[in-house]
C-alpha positions in Angstrom: -2.0 10.5 8.4 -4.4 7.7 9.2 -4.6 4.1 9.2 -5.2 2.8 5.8 -7.0 -0.2 4.9 -5.9 -2.6 2.6 -6.2 -6.0 1.1 -4.2 -8.9 0.0 -3.5 -7.2 -3.6 -2.2 -4.3 -1.9 -0.2 -5.8 1.2 3.3 -6.7 -0.4 3.3 -3.0 -1.8 2.3 -1.5 1.3 5.1 -3.1 3.5 8.0 -3.2 0.9 9.4 0.3 2.0 10.5 1.4 5.3 8.5 0.7 8.4 5.1 -0.7 8.1 2.6 -1.3 11.0 -0.2 -3.5 10.0 -3.2 -4.3 12.4 -4.7 -7.7 11.4 -8.3 -7.5 12.9 -12.0 -8.1 12.0 -15.4 -6.3 12.5 -16.7 -8.9 15.2 -13.5 -8.5 17.5 -13.8 -6.3 20.6 -10.4 -6.0 21.4 -9.9 -4.7 17.7 -12.2 -2.3 18.1 -10.5 -1.0 21.0 -7.2 -0.8 19.4 -8.3 1.3 16.1 -8.6 4.4 17.8 -5.0 3.8 19.6 -3.4 3.2 16.1 -5.1 6.3 14.7 -3.5 8.3 17.3 -0.3 6.4 16.8 -0.2 7.1 13.1 -0.7 10.7 13.4 2.2 11.1 16.2 4.5 8.9 14.2 3.8 10.2 10.7 7.1 10.3 8.5 8.5 7.4 10.7 6.3 4.7 10.2 3.1 3.8 7.5 0.1 2.2 9.5 -2.3 -0.2 7.8 -5.4 -2.5 8.9 -6.3 -5.5 7.3 -9.6 -7.7 8.0 -8.3 -11.4 8.8 -12.0 -12.5 7.3 -11.6 -10.6 4.1 -8.0 -11.8 3.6 -7.4 -15.1 5.1 -4.4 -16.0 2.7 -2.2 -13.1 4.2 -3.4 -14.4 7.8 -2.9 -18.1 7.3 1.0 -16.8 5.4 1.6 -15.1 9.0 0.1 -17.9 11.1 -2.2 -15.4 12.6 -5.0 -17.3 15.1 -5.5 -14.4 17.6 -6.5 -10.8 17.1 -5.9 -8.0 17.0 -2.4 -9.1 16.1 -0.2 -6.1 15.1 2.9 -6.9 12.8 5.9 -4.3 12.8 7.7 -5.0 9.0 10.7 -3.4 7.8 11.5 -3.3 4.2 9.3 -6.0 3.5 10.3 -8.3 6.4 8.5 -9.1 10.0 10.4 -7.8 12.5 8.4 -7.3 15.5 4.6 -8.4 16.4 2.3 -7.5 19.4 -0.9 -10.0 19.8 -3.7 -8.2 21.8 -4.8 -5.2 22.8 -2.0 -3.1 24.8 -2.4 0.5 25.6 -0.9 3.2 23.5 2.9 3.7 25.1 3.6 0.1 25.1 2.5 -0.2 21.4 4.5 3.0 20.6 7.6 1.3 22.3 7.1 -1.7 20.3 7.1 0.3 16.9 10.1 2.8 17.9 12.2 0.0 18.4 11.9 -0.9 14.8 12.8 2.4 13.2 
């Protein structure tokens, strides 16, 4: 499994069932680039437990504004469509994994 890039029309369906981790990022964001491989590793490790998605805030401003995202990277954890946790900024893999695991 890998991190799937999604856009606004796919967003609701992507987060609707189970645990979904959405990385809100932008192409110009340095910390976002550092976080991407961490999320790829986590998506492989947690396959079957959580789904991982990436969304560019510049391409999908309506979703970013819906969740009041002002700092990126912003990792949101959704459970059955509801926002249950968040992590703002770059964090090491073990820390990010614990954020996801506490919401499984």
